[in-house]
C-alpha positions as protocol buffer text, in pm:
chain_id: "A"
residue {
  index: 1
  type: MET
  ca { x: -13468 y: -10388 z: 6298 }
}
residue {
  index: 2
  type: TYR
  ca { x: -13312 y: -10088 z: 6131 }
}
residue {
  index: 3
  type: LEU
  ca { x: -13385 y: -9718 z: 6128 }
}
residue {
  index: 4
  type: VAL
  ca { x: -13376 y: -9507 z: 5812 }
}
residue {
  index: 5
  type: CYS
  ca { x: -13163 y: -9195 z: 5863 }
}
residue {
  index: 6
  type: LEU
  ca { x: -13373 y: -8885 z: 5804 }
}
residue {
  index: 7
  type: PRO
  ca { x: -13269 y: -8518 z: 5767 }
}
residue {
  index: 8
  type: LEU
  ca { x: -13289 y: -8302 z: 6077 }
}
residue {
  index: 9
  type: CYS
  ca { x: -13290 y: -7938 z: 6161 }
}
residue {
  index: 10
  type: CYS
  ca { x: -12980 y: -7816 z: 6338 }
}
residue {
  index: 11
  type: SER
  ca { x: -13010 y: -7663 z: 6682 }
}
residue {
  index: 12
  type: ALA
  ca { x: -12785 y: -7389 z: 6820 }
}
residue {
  index: 13
  type: ALA
  ca { x: -12602 y: -7627 z: 7051 }
}
residue {
  index: 14
  type: LEU
  ca { x: -12428 y: -7886 z: 6839 }
}
residue {
  index: 15
  type: PRO
  ca { x: -12346 y: -8222 z: 6996 }
}
residue {
  index: 16
  type: LYS
  ca { x: -11980 y: -8314 z: 7035 }
}
residue {
  index: 17
  type: ILE
  ca { x: -11886 y: -8643 z: 6869 }
}
residue {
  index: 18
  type: HIS
  ca { x: -11557 y: -8828 z: 6898 }
}
residue {
  index: 19
  type: ILE
  ca { x: -11471 y: -9027 z: 6585 }
}
residue {
  index: 20
  type: ILE
  ca { x: -11246 y: -9331 z: 6619 }
}
residue {
  index: 21
  type: ALA
  ca { x: -11098 y: -9467 z: 6298 }
}
residue {
  index: 22
  type: THR
  ca { x: -11004 y: -9833 z: 6260 }
}
residue {
  index: 23
  type: GLY
  ca { x: -10958 y: -9864 z: 5882 }
}
residue {
  index: 24
  type: GLY
  ca { x: -11161 y: -10086 z: 5651 }
}
residue {
  index: 25
  type: THR
  ca { x: -11290 y: -10030 z: 5298 }
}
residue {
  index: 26
  type: ILE
  ca { x: -11419 y: -9688 z: 5399 }
}
residue {
  index: 27
  type: ALA
  ca { x: -11051 y: -9595 z: 5437 }
}
residue {
  index: 28
  type: GLY
  ca { x: -10944 y: -9800 z: 5135 }
}
residue {
  index: 29
  type: ARG
  ca { x: -10768 y: -9692 z: 4819 }
}
residue {
  index: 30
  type: THR
  ca { x: -10776 y: -9843 z: 4470 }
}
residue {
  index: 31
  type: ALA
  ca { x: -10477 y: -10069 z: 4409 }
}
residue {
  index: 32
  type: SER
  ca { x: -10194 y: -9928 z: 4197 }
}
residue {
  index: 33
  type: ASP
  ca { x: -10266 y: -10173 z: 3915 }
}
residue {
  index: 34
  type: GLY
  ca { x: -10632 y: -10068 z: 3912 }
}
residue {
  index: 35
  type: LYS
  ca { x: -10747 y: -10417 z: 4008 }
}
residue {
  index: 36
  type: GLY
  ca { x: -10928 y: -10424 z: 4340 }
}
residue {
  index: 37
  type: TYR
  ca { x: -10833 y: -10208 z: 4637 }
}
residue {
  index: 38
  type: ASP
  ca { x: -10639 y: -10210 z: 4961 }
}
residue {
  index: 39
  type: ALA
  ca { x: -10830 y: -10150 z: 5286 }
}
residue {
  index: 40
  type: GLY
  ca { x: -10709 y: -9921 z: 5562 }
}
residue {
  index: 41
  type: GLN
  ca { x: -10491 y: -9685 z: 5354 }
}
residue {
  index: 42
  type: VAL
  ca { x: -10643 y: -9341 z: 5416 }
}
residue {
  index: 43
  type: GLY
  ca { x: -10636 y: -9147 z: 5743 }
}
residue {
  index: 44
  type: ILE
  ca { x: -10950 y: -9029 z: 5918 }
}
residue {
  index: 45
  type: ASP
  ca { x: -10856 y: -8665 z: 5855 }
}
residue {
  index: 46
  type: VAL
  ca { x: -10880 y: -8727 z: 5480 }
}
residue {
  index: 47
  type: LEU
  ca { x: -11218 y: -8900 z: 5518 }
}
residue {
  index: 48
  type: LEU
  ca { x: -11363 y: -8615 z: 5721 }
}
residue {
  index: 49
  type: ASP
  ca { x: -11230 y: -8348 z: 5484 }
}
residue {
  index: 50
  type: ALA
  ca { x: -11427 y: -8518 z: 5207 }
}
residue {
  index: 51
  type: VAL
  ca { x: -11754 y: -8450 z: 5392 }
}
residue {
  index: 52
  type: PRO
  ca { x: -11749 y: -8081 z: 5494 }
}
residue {
  index: 53
  type: ARG
  ca { x: -12124 y: -8088 z: 5570 }
}
residue {
  index: 54
  type: LEU
  ca { x: -12052 y: -8290 z: 5885 }
}
residue {
  index: 55
  type: LYS
  ca { x: -11965 y: -7967 z: 6069 }
}
residue {
  index: 56
  type: LYS
  ca { x: -12320 y: -7845 z: 6014 }
}
residue {
  index: 57
  type: TYR
  ca { x: -12457 y: -8114 z: 6244 }
}
residue {
  index: 58
  type: ALA
  ca { x: -12195 y: -8172 z: 6512 }
}
residue {
  index: 59
  type: GLU
  ca { x: -11869 y: -8060 z: 6662 }
}
residue {
  index: 60
  type: LEU
  ca { x: -11618 y: -8330 z: 6574 }
}
residue {
  index: 61
  type: ASP
  ca { x: -11279 y: -8447 z: 6680 }
}
residue {
  index: 62
  type: TYR
  ca { x: -11106 y: -8770 z: 6591 }
}
residue {
  index: 63
  type: GLU
  ca { x: -10826 y: -9016 z: 6643 }
}
residue {
  index: 64
  type: GLN
  ca { x: -10670 y: -9288 z: 6430 }
}
residue {
  index: 65
  type: PHE
  ca { x: -10699 y: -9592 z: 6654 }
}
residue {
  index: 66
  type: CYS
  ca { x: -10569 y: -9835 z: 6391 }
}
residue {
  index: 67
  type: ASN
  ca { x: -10586 y: -9870 z: 6014 }
}
residue {
  index: 68
  type: ILE
  ca { x: -10654 y: -10230 z: 5916 }
}
residue {
  index: 69
  type: GLY
  ca { x: -10894 y: -10435 z: 5711 }
}
residue {
  index: 70
  type: SER
  ca { x: -11164 y: -10567 z: 5941 }
}
residue {
  index: 71
  type: GLN
  ca { x: -11065 y: -10923 z: 5853 }
}
residue {
  index: 72
  type: ASP
  ca { x: -10767 y: -10851 z: 6082 }
}
residue {
  index: 73
  type: MET
  ca { x: -10981 y: -10752 z: 6381 }
}
residue {
  index: 74
  type: ASP
  ca { x: -10920 y: -10966 z: 6689 }
}
residue {
  index: 75
  type: GLU
  ca { x: -11005 y: -10988 z: 7057 }
}
residue {
  index: 76
  type: ASN
  ca { x: -10716 y: -10764 z: 7165 }
}
residue {
  index: 77
  type: VAL
  ca { x: -10831 y: -10484 z: 6936 }
}
residue {
  index: 78
  type: TRP
  ca { x: -11187 y: -10527 z: 7061 }
}
residue {
  index: 79
  type: MET
  ca { x: -11087 y: -10498 z: 7426 }
}
residue {
  index: 80
  type: ALA
  ca { x: -10871 y: -10192 z: 7368 }
}
residue {
  index: 81
  type: LEU
  ca { x: -11144 y: -10029 z: 7159 }
}
residue {
  index: 82
  type: SER
  ca { x: -11410 y: -10103 z: 7420 }
}
residue {
  index: 83
  type: ARG
  ca { x: -11198 y: -9948 z: 7694 }
}
residue {
  index: 84
  type: LEU
  ca { x: -11133 y: -9641 z: 7481 }
}
residue {
  index: 85
  type: VAL
  ca { x: -11504 y: -9591 z: 7407 }
}
residue {
  index: 86
  type: ASN
  ca { x: -11591 y: -9629 z: 7775 }
}
residue {
  index: 87
  type: GLU
  ca { x: -11325 y: -9372 z: 7863 }
}
residue {
  index: 88
  type: VAL
  ca { x: -11441 y: -9124 z: 7599 }
}
residue {
  index: 89
  type: LEU
  ca { x: -11806 y: -9148 z: 7701 }
}
residue {
  index: 90
  type: SER
  ca { x: -11752 y: -9155 z: 8077 }
}
residue {
  index: 91
  type: GLY
  ca { x: -11733 y: -8779 z: 8121 }
}
residue {
  index: 92
  type: ASP
  ca { x: -11939 y: -8481 z: 8009 }
}
residue {
  index: 93
  type: VAL
  ca { x: -11724 y: -8383 z: 7711 }
}
residue {
  index: 94
  type: TYR
  ca { x: -11868 y: -8607 z: 7440 }
}
residue {
  index: 95
  type: ASP
  ca { x: -12225 y: -8686 z: 7345 }
}
residue {
  index: 96
  type: ALA
  ca { x: -12151 y: -8981 z: 7116 }
}
residue {
  index: 97
  type: VAL
  ca { x: -11884 y: -9195 z: 6951 }
}
residue {
  index: 98
  type: ILE
  ca { x: -11867 y: -9289 z: 6584 }
}
residue {
  index: 99
  type: ILE
  ca { x: -11628 y: -9565 z: 6475 }
}
residue {
  index: 100
  type: THR
  ca { x: -11522 y: -9612 z: 6114 }
}
residue {
  index: 101
  type: HIS
  ca { x: -11483 y: -9983 z: 6049 }
}
residue {
  index: 102
  type: GLY
  ca { x: -11459 y: -10243 z: 5776 }
}
residue {
  index: 103
  type: THR
  ca { x: -11780 y: -10423 z: 5691 }
}
residue {
  index: 104
  type: ASP
  ca { x: -11648 y: -10782 z: 5703 }
}
residue {
  index: 105
  type: THR
  ca { x: -11653 y: -10806 z: 6084 }
}
residue {
  index: 106
  type: MET
  ca { x: -11847 y: -10491 z: 6171 }
}
residue {
  index: 107
  type: GLU
  ca { x: -12137 y: -10692 z: 6313 }
}
residue {
  index: 108
  type: GLU
  ca { x: -11899 y: -10872 z: 6550 }
}
residue {
  index: 109
  type: THR
  ca { x: -11728 y: -10557 z: 6675 }
}
residue {
  index: 110
  type: ALA
  ca { x: -12066 y: -10389 z: 6727 }
}
residue {
  index: 111
  type: PHE
  ca { x: -12197 y: -10688 z: 6920 }
}
residue {
  index: 112
  type: PHE
  ca { x: -11885 y: -10700 z: 7139 }
}
residue {
  index: 113
  type: LEU
  ca { x: -11906 y: -10327 z: 7210 }
}
residue {
  index: 114
  type: ASN
  ca { x: -12275 y: -10348 z: 7291 }
}
residue {
  index: 115
  type: LEU
  ca { x: -12204 y: -10606 z: 7558 }
}
residue {
  index: 116
  type: THR
  ca { x: -11907 y: -10419 z: 7708 }
}
residue {
  index: 117
  type: VAL
  ca { x: -11969 y: -10044 z: 7665 }
}
residue {
  index: 118
  type: ARG
  ca { x: -12167 y: -9883 z: 7945 }
}
residue {
  index: 119
  type: GLY
  ca { x: -12413 y: -9596 z: 7943 }
}
residue {
  index: 120
  type: PRO
  ca { x: -12683 y: -9461 z: 7711 }
}
residue {
  index: 121
  type: LYS
  ca { x: -12474 y: -9239 z: 7481 }
}
residue {
  index: 122
  type: PRO
  ca { x: -12487 y: -9334 z: 7112 }
}
residue {
  index: 123
  type: VAL
  ca { x: -12216 y: -9552 z: 6959 }
}
residue {
  index: 124
  type: ILE
  ca { x: -12238 y: -9604 z: 6582 }
}
residue {
  index: 125
  type: LEU
  ca { x: -12005 y: -9803 z: 6358 }
}
residue {
  index: 126
  type: VAL
  ca { x: -11981 y: -9677 z: 6000 }
}
residue {
  index: 127
  type: GLY
  ca { x: -11859 y: -9881 z: 5705 }
}
residue {
  index: 128
  type: ALA
  ca { x: -11850 y: -9871 z: 5326 }
}
residue {
  index: 129
  type: MET
  ca { x: -11854 y: -10118 z: 5041 }
}
residue {
  index: 130
  type: ARG
  ca { x: -11645 y: -9904 z: 4806 }
}
residue {
  index: 131
  type: PRO
  ca { x: -11300 y: -9753 z: 4873 }
}
residue {
  index: 132
  type: SER
  ca { x: -11261 y: -9385 z: 4950 }
}
residue {
  index: 133
  type: ASP
  ca { x: -11128 y: -9290 z: 4604 }
}
residue {
  index: 134
  type: ALA
  ca { x: -11399 y: -9470 z: 4407 }
}
residue {
  index: 135
  type: PRO
  ca { x: -11608 y: -9231 z: 4192 }
}
residue {
  index: 136
  type: ASP
  ca { x: -11921 y: -9358 z: 4367 }
}
residue {
  index: 137
  type: ALA
  ca { x: -11775 y: -9409 z: 4716 }
}
residue {
  index: 138
  type: ASP
  ca { x: -12047 y: -9471 z: 4974 }
}
residue {
  index: 139
  type: GLY
  ca { x: -11840 y: -9389 z: 5283 }
}
residue {
  index: 140
  type: PRO
  ca { x: -11906 y: -9012 z: 5287 }
}
residue {
  index: 141
  type: ALA
  ca { x: -12285 y: -9058 z: 5274 }
}
residue {
  index: 142
  type: ASN
  ca { x: -12272 y: -9317 z: 5553 }
}
residue {
  index: 143
  type: LEU
  ca { x: -12059 y: -9089 z: 5771 }
}
residue {
  index: 144
  type: LEU
  ca { x: -12305 y: -8806 z: 5717 }
}
residue {
  index: 145
  type: ALA
  ca { x: -12600 y: -9032 z: 5796 }
}
residue {
  index: 146
  type: ALA
  ca { x: -12438 y: -9147 z: 6122 }
}
residue {
  index: 147
  type: VAL
  ca { x: -12357 y: -8793 z: 6234 }
}
residue {
  index: 148
  type: LYS
  ca { x: -12710 y: -8678 z: 6154 }
}
residue {
  index: 149
  type: ALA
  ca { x: -12853 y: -8969 z: 6353 }
}
residue {
  index: 150
  type: THR
  ca { x: -12646 y: -8895 z: 6664 }
}
residue {
  index: 151
  type: ALA
  ca { x: -12714 y: -8522 z: 6635 }
}
residue {
  index: 152
  type: SER
  ca { x: -13089 y: -8589 z: 6620 }
}
residue {
  index: 153
  type: ARG
  ca { x: -13073 y: -8759 z: 6963 }
}
residue {
  index: 154
  type: ARG
  ca { x: -13275 y: -9050 z: 6819 }
}
residue {
  index: 155
  type: CYS
  ca { x: -13001 y: -9296 z: 6915 }
}
residue {
  index: 156
  type: GLN
  ca { x: -12983 y: -9204 z: 7283 }
}
residue {
  index: 157
  type: GLY
  ca { x: -13032 y: -9509 z: 7503 }
}
residue {
  index: 158
  type: ARG
  ca { x: -13023 y: -9754 z: 7214 }
}
residue {
  index: 159
  type: GLU
  ca { x: -12788 y: -10045 z: 7171 }
}
residue {
  index: 160
  type: VAL
  ca { x: -12473 y: -10001 z: 6962 }
}
residue {
  index: 161
  type: LEU
  ca { x: -12567 y: -9938 z: 6598 }
}
residue {
  index: 162
  type: CYS
  ca { x: -12411 y: -9988 z: 6255 }
}
residue {
  index: 163
  type: CYS
  ca { x: -12463 y: -9753 z: 5962 }
}
residue {
  index: 164
  type: SER
  ca { x: -12457 y: -9880 z: 5604 }
}
residue {
  index: 165
  type: ALA
  ca { x: -12639 y: -9764 z: 5291 }
}
residue {
  index: 166
  type: GLY
  ca { x: -12791 y: -9480 z: 5493 }
}
residue {
  index: 167
  type: LYS
  ca { x: -12961 y: -9715 z: 5741 }
}
residue {
  index: 168
  type: LEU
  ca { x: -12898 y: -9791 z: 6107 }
}
residue {
  index: 169
  type: TYR
  ca { x: -12892 y: -10151 z: 6223 }
}
residue {
  index: 170
  type: GLU
  ca { x: -12897 y: -10281 z: 6581 }
}
residue {
  index: 171
  type: ALA
  ca { x: -12589 y: -10475 z: 6689 }
}
residue {
  index: 172
  type: GLY
  ca { x: -12793 y: -10772 z: 6804 }
}
residue {
  index: 173
  type: ARG
  ca { x: -12966 y: -10825 z: 6471 }
}
residue {
  index: 174
  type: ILE
  ca { x: -12734 y: -10704 z: 6196 }
}
residue {
  index: 175
  type: PHE
  ca { x: -12558 y: -10948 z: 5966 }
}
residue {
  index: 176
  type: LYS
  ca { x: -12376 y: -10911 z: 5636 }
}
residue {
  index: 177
  type: TYR
  ca { x: -12555 y: -11104 z: 5364 }
}
residue {
  index: 178
  type: ASP
  ca { x: -12392 y: -10977 z: 5043 }
}
residue {
  index: 179
  type: SER
  ca { x: -12020 y: -10960 z: 4967 }
}
residue {
  index: 180
  type: HIS
  ca { x: -12046 y: -10693 z: 4695 }
}
residue {
  index: 181
  type: ALA
  ca { x: -12370 y: -10494 z: 4701 }
}
residue {
  index: 182
  type: ILE
  ca { x: -12401 y: -10150 z: 4859 }
}
residue {
  index: 183
  type: GLU
  ca { x: -12702 y: -10286 z: 5048 }
}
residue {
  index: 184
  type: ALA
  ca { x: -12478 y: -10547 z: 5210 }
}
residue {
  index: 185
  type: PHE
  ca { x: -12650 y: -10579 z: 5548 }
}
residue {
  index: 186
  type: CYS
  ca { x: -12978 y: -10714 z: 5679 }
}
residue {
  index: 187
  type: SER
  ca { x: -13153 y: -10696 z: 6011 }
}
residue {
  index: 188
  type: GLY
  ca { x: -13255 y: -11052 z: 6082 }
}
residue {
  index: 189
  type: ASN
  ca { x: -13207 y: -11336 z: 6326 }
}
residue {
  index: 190
  type: GLY
  ca { x: -13069 y: -11211 z: 6655 }
}
residue {
  index: 191
  type: LEU
  ca { x: -13143 y: -11030 z: 6976 }
}
residue {
  index: 192
  type: SER
  ca { x: -13312 y: -10691 z: 6976 }
}
residue {
  index: 193
  type: GLY
  ca { x: -13291 y: -10434 z: 7253 }
}
residue {
  index: 194
  type: LEU
  ca { x: -12985 y: -10583 z: 7422 }
}
residue {
  index: 195
  type: ARG
  ca { x: -12884 y: -10425 z: 7750 }
}
residue {
  index: 196
  type: ARG
  ca { x: -12567 y: -10223 z: 7705 }
}
residue {
  index: 197
  type: GLY
  ca { x: -12260 y: -10305 z: 7911 }
}
residue {
  index: 198
  type: MET
  ca { x: -12365 y: -10644 z: 8050 }
}
residue {
  index: 199
  type: PHE
  ca { x: -11999 y: -10739 z: 8092 }
}
residue {
  index: 200
  type: ASP
  ca { x: -11725 y: -10542 z: 8263 }
}
residue {
  index: 201
  type: ILE
  ca { x: -11390 y: -10627 z: 8101 }
}
residue {
  index: 202
  type: SER
  ca { x: -11191 y: -10349 z: 8269 }
}
residue {
  index: 203
  type: SER
  ca { x: -10990 y: -10605 z: 8467 }
}
residue {
  index: 204
  type: VAL
  ca { x: -10985 y: -10883 z: 8203 }
}
residue {
  index: 205
  type: GLY
  ca { x: -10639 y: -10942 z: 8064 }
}
residue {
  index: 206
  type: VAL
  ca { x: -10706 y: -11209 z: 7802 }
}
residue {
  index: 207
  type: LEU
  ca { x: -11041 y: -11334 z: 7680 }
}
residue {
  index: 208
  type: PRO
  ca { x: -11116 y: -11708 z: 7696 }
}
residue {
  index: 209
  type: LYS
  ca { x: -11033 y: -11900 z: 7378 }
}
residue {
  index: 210
  type: VAL
  ca { x: -11340 y: -11993 z: 7175 }
}
residue {
  index: 211
  type: GLY
  ca { x: -11342 y: -12129 z: 6819 }
}
residue {
  index: 212
  type: ILE
  ca { x: -11604 y: -12196 z: 6552 }
}
residue {
  index: 213
  type: ILE
  ca { x: -11649 y: -12515 z: 6349 }
}
residue {
  index: 214
  type: TYR
  ca { x: -11853 y: -12511 z: 6031 }
}
residue {
  index: 215
  type: GLY
  ca { x: -12080 y: -12814 z: 5991 }
}
residue {
  index: 216
  type: TYR
  ca { x: -12125 y: -13001 z: 5664 }
}
residue {
  index: 217
  type: ALA
  ca { x: -12206 y: -13350 z: 5535 }
}
residue {
  index: 218
  type: GLY
  ca { x: -11931 y: -13585 z: 5650 }
}
residue {
  index: 219
  type: CYS
  ca { x: -11780 y: -13318 z: 5877 }
}
residue {
  index: 220
  type: SER
  ca { x: -11430 y: -13406 z: 5997 }
}
residue {
  index: 221
  type: THR
  ca { x: -11347 y: -13428 z: 6367 }
}
residue {
  index: 222
  type: LEU
  ca { x: -11004 y: -13273 z: 6307 }
}
residue {
  index: 223
  type: PRO
  ca { x: -11102 y: -12909 z: 6383 }
}
residue {
  index: 224
  type: LEU
  ca { x: -11266 y: -13004 z: 6713 }
}
residue {
  index: 225
  type: ARG
  ca { x: -10969 y: -13225 z: 6805 }
}
residue {
  index: 226
  type: ALA
  ca { x: -10736 y: -12933 z: 6733 }
}
residue {
  index: 227
  type: PHE
  ca { x: -10936 y: -12702 z: 6959 }
}
residue {
  index: 228
  type: ILE
  ca { x: -10937 y: -12963 z: 7236 }
}
residue {
  index: 229
  type: ASP
  ca { x: -10564 y: -13033 z: 7202 }
}
residue {
  index: 230
  type: ASN
  ca { x: -10484 y: -12660 z: 7212 }
}
residue {
  index: 231
  type: GLY
  ca { x: -10678 y: -12599 z: 7532 }
}
residue {
  index: 232
  type: PHE
  ca { x: -10966 y: -12395 z: 7396 }
}
residue {
  index: 233
  type: ASP
  ca { x: -11230 y: -12307 z: 7654 }
}
residue {
  index: 234
  type: GLY
  ca { x: -11522 y: -12339 z: 7417 }
}
residue {
  index: 235
  type: VAL
  ca { x: -11638 y: -12415 z: 7065 }
}
residue {
  index: 236
  type: VAL
  ca { x: -11937 y: -12293 z: 6867 }
}
residue {
  index: 237
  type: LEU
  ca { x: -12060 y: -12537 z: 6606 }
}
residue {
  index: 238
  type: ALA
  ca { x: -12219 y: -12374 z: 6304 }
}
residue {
  index: 239
  type: GLY
  ca { x: -12427 y: -12684 z: 6262 }
}
residue {
  index: 240
  type: VAL
  ca { x: -12665 y: -12796 z: 5992 }
}
residue {
  index: 241
  type: GLY
  ca { x: -13038 y: -12731 z: 6026 }
}
residue {
  index: 242
  type: MET
  ca { x: -13128 y: -12672 z: 6388 }
}
residue {
  index: 243
  type: GLY
  ca { x: -12768 y: -12703 z: 6505 }
}
residue {
  index: 244
  type: ASN
  ca { x: -12721 y: -13072 z: 6437 }
}
residue {
  index: 245
  type: PHE
  ca { x: -12378 y: -13240 z: 6435 }
}
residue {
  index: 246
  type: TYR
  ca { x: -12234 y: -13506 z: 6209 }
}
residue {
  index: 247
  type: GLY
  ca { x: -12228 y: -13826 z: 6420 }
}
residue {
  index: 248
  type: GLU
  ca { x: -11854 y: -13850 z: 6482 }
}
residue {
  index: 249
  type: VAL
  ca { x: -11832 y: -13481 z: 6569 }
}
residue {
  index: 250
  type: MET
  ca { x: -12129 y: -13522 z: 6803 }
}
residue {
  index: 251
  type: ASP
  ca { x: -11959 y: -13808 z: 6986 }
}
residue {
  index: 252
  type: LEU
  ca { x: -11640 y: -13607 z: 7031 }
}
residue {
  index: 253
  type: ALA
  ca { x: -11836 y: -13298 z: 7139 }
}
residue {
  index: 254
  type: LEU
  ca { x: -12008 y: -13504 z: 7410 }
}
residue {
  index: 255
  type: LYS
  ca { x: -11668 y: -13608 z: 7545 }
}
residue {
  index: 256
  type: ALA
  ca { x: -11538 y: -13253 z: 7525 }
}
residue {
  index: 257
  type: ALA
  ca { x: -11837 y: -13117 z: 7714 }
}
residue {
  index: 258
  type: ALA
  ca { x: -11796 y: -13386 z: 7981 }
}
residue {
  index: 259
  type: GLY
  ca { x: -11434 y: -13273 z: 8013 }
}
residue {
  index: 260
  type: GLY
  ca { x: -11530 y: -12912 z: 8076 }
}
residue {
  index: 261
  type: MET
  ca { x: -11522 y: -12754 z: 7731 }
}
residue {
  index: 262
  type: LYS
  ca { x: -11827 y: -12539 z: 7658 }
}
residue {
  index: 263
  type: ILE
  ca { x: -12006 y: -12648 z: 7340 }
}
residue {
  index: 264
  type: VAL
  ca { x: -12256 y: -12404 z: 7188 }
}
residue {
  index: 265
  type: ARG
  ca { x: -12484 y: -12524 z: 6909 }
}
residue {
  index: 266
  type: SER
  ca { x: -12557 y: -12259 z: 6650 }
}
residue {
  index: 267
  type: THR
  ca { x: -12643 y: -12305 z: 6282 }
}
residue {
  index: 268
  type: ARG
  ca { x: -12508 y: -12221 z: 5941 }
}
residue {
  index: 269
  type: VAL
  ca { x: -12867 y: -12144 z: 5834 }
}
residue {
  index: 270
  type: VAL
  ca { x: -12940 y: -11771 z: 5810 }
}
residue {
  index: 271
  type: SER
  ca { x: -13278 y: -11774 z: 5984 }
}
residue {
  index: 272
  type: GLY
  ca { x: -13452 y: -11970 z: 6257 }
}
residue {
  index: 273
  type: GLY
  ca { x: -13181 y: -12014 z: 6519 }
}
residue {
  index: 274
  type: VAL
  ca { x: -13120 y: -12308 z: 6753 }
}
residue {
  index: 275
  type: PHE
  ca { x: -13351 y: -12377 z: 7047 }
}
residue {
  index: 276
  type: THR
  ca { x: -13344 y: -12689 z: 7263 }
}
residue {
  index: 277
  type: PRO
  ca { x: -13722 y: -12757 z: 7277 }
}
residue {
  index: 278
  type: LEU
  ca { x: -13751 y: -12753 z: 6897 }
}
residue {
  index: 279
  type: GLY
  ca { x: -13464 y: -12977 z: 6797 }
}
residue {
  index: 280
  type: GLU
  ca { x: -13328 y: -13330 z: 6810 }
}
residue {
  index: 281
  type: VAL
  ca { x: -13063 y: -13262 z: 7076 }
}
residue {
  index: 282
  type: ASN
  ca { x: -13130 y: -13244 z: 7450 }
}
residue {
  index: 283
  type: ASP
  ca { x: -12874 y: -12978 z: 7542 }
}
residue {
  index: 284
  type: GLU
  ca { x: -12910 y: -13015 z: 7917 }
}
residue {
  index: 285
  type: GLN
  ca { x: -12862 y: -13389 z: 7897 }
}
residue {
  index: 286
  type: CYS
  ca { x: -12562 y: -13353 z: 7664 }
}
residue {
  index: 287
  type: GLY
  ca { x: -12402 y: -13062 z: 7849 }
}
residue {
  index: 288
  type: PHE
  ca { x: -12440 y: -12832 z: 7548 }
}
residue {
  index: 289
  type: ILE
  ca { x: -12571 y: -12476 z: 7514 }
}
residue {
  index: 290
  type: ALA
  ca { x: -12823 y: -12367 z: 7250 }
}
residue {
  index: 291
  type: ALA
  ca { x: -12730 y: -12040 z: 7078 }
}
residue {
  index: 292
  type: GLY
  ca { x: -13093 y: -11931 z: 7039 }
}
residue {
  index: 293
  type: PRO
  ca { x: -13121 y: -11668 z: 6766 }
}
residue {
  index: 294
  type: LEU
  ca { x: -12750 y: -11582 z: 6759 }
}
residue {
  index: 295
  type: ASN
  ca { x: -12542 y: -11666 z: 6453 }
}
residue {
  index: 296
  type: PRO
  ca { x: -12211 y: -11847 z: 6515 }
}
residue {
  index: 297
  type: GLN
  ca { x: -11990 y: -11538 z: 6522 }
}
residue {
  index: 298
  type: LYS
  ca { x: -12208 y: -11361 z: 6777 }
}
residue {
  index: 299
  type: ALA
  ca { x: -12255 y: -11678 z: 6982 }
}
residue {
  index: 300
  type: ARG
  ca { x: -11876 y: -11700 z: 7003 }
}
residue {
  index: 301
  type: ILE
  ca { x: -11855 y: -11347 z: 7142 }
}
residue {
  index: 302
  type: LEU
  ca { x: -12125 y: -11406 z: 7402 }
}
residue {
  index: 303
  type: LEU
  ca { x: -11959 y: -11731 z: 7511 }
}
residue {
  index: 304
  type: MET
  ca { x: -11619 y: -11562 z: 7548 }
}
residue {
  index: 305
  type: LEU
  ca { x: -11766 y: -11286 z: 7761 }
}
residue {
  index: 306
  type: ALA
  ca { x: -11981 y: -11522 z: 7967 }
}
residue {
  index: 307
  type: LEU
  ca { x: -11670 y: -11728 z: 8046 }
}
residue {
  index: 308
  type: THR
  ca { x: -11508 y: -11419 z: 8199 }
}
residue {
  index: 309
  type: ARG
  ca { x: -11774 y: -11445 z: 8470 }
}
residue {
  index: 310
  type: THR
  ca { x: -11846 y: -11814 z: 8514 }
}
residue {
  index: 311
  type: ASP
  ca { x: -11763 y: -12162 z: 8390 }
}
residue {
  index: 312
  type: ASP
  ca { x: -12097 y: -12301 z: 8505 }
}
residue {
  index: 313
  type: THR
  ca { x: -12281 y: -12435 z: 8200 }
}
residue {
  index: 314
  type: ALA
  ca { x: -12627 y: -12367 z: 8343 }
}
residue {
  index: 315
  type: ALA
  ca { x: -12534 y: -12006 z: 8419 }
}
residue {
  index: 316
  type: ILE
  ca { x: -12396 y: -11961 z: 8067 }
}
residue {
  index: 317
  type: ARG
  ca { x: -12721 y: -12102 z: 7925 }
}
residue {
  index: 318
  type: ASN
  ca { x: -12902 y: -11824 z: 8108 }
}
residue {
  index: 319
  type: TYR
  ca { x: -12700 y: -11561 z: 7922 }
}
residue {
  index: 320
  type: PHE
  ca { x: -12802 y: -11714 z: 7591 }
}
residue {
  index: 321
  type: ALA
  ca { x: -13163 y: -11745 z: 7707 }
}
residue {
  index: 322
  type: LYS
  ca { x: -13176 y: -11372 z: 7776 }
}
């Protein structure tokens, strides 16, 4: 589900919000040749100066955590970001955190943070589909919408949220469905009302290695063989239909699962998910794990985090069943 951001009346005591900037299109600048743009070029101070009304709703401070396109996000950035957010929100100084972020992987970062950031204080990721110097840039309006939402206290106790096109989306259900439109996100297949901070990664040095394989007619076994040969701990198959495998890939996945690799069946289909009782594959018999309503990229994150706690397939199934 999503919430529409509504205006609010300011109270005398403004909330204090810490803004963490990571780059993305919201911090992008039009390329010098006028064709396209480069993400992660503008500092957070410039972005905030463009929206002076923010100070009407909250007391703000900020830091430039990184300045990259979100296609360059990885597990190391996620872990460092999660630890920073936990540190910022652990005391009594701040009431919320807002993170500026590229839209390409915003749903993944939000999902990871929701599973690893503790406490009820609001965390909202804010993105944009147009660079900061575009005449019709959408970043300023999204920043304002996010600050208004946190200042209204409506986000207290909710899961991590994403703000785009003036709407708030839950981390468990958001997905990007359009590569160009301002209304780029939907609230669809996924988990709603996820418990914050299910996983403590404070002592985790390196996350388990989990890859994704996209299913198609005549799917090659080469990607799965590469993951096996390189010692990956798990693989998520973005299968066809209800998570089905091409025959040769299925045979190899059975061997991989028998050898200890965790195989999660998700689907390339936008809606419906993968559930054992409804499909053609008996996951318990095969040693697989059904992703339920999670899309492949979120199933990968949950599998990585689950593997920090256990390598028992039945126990990992329980995480997905929740």
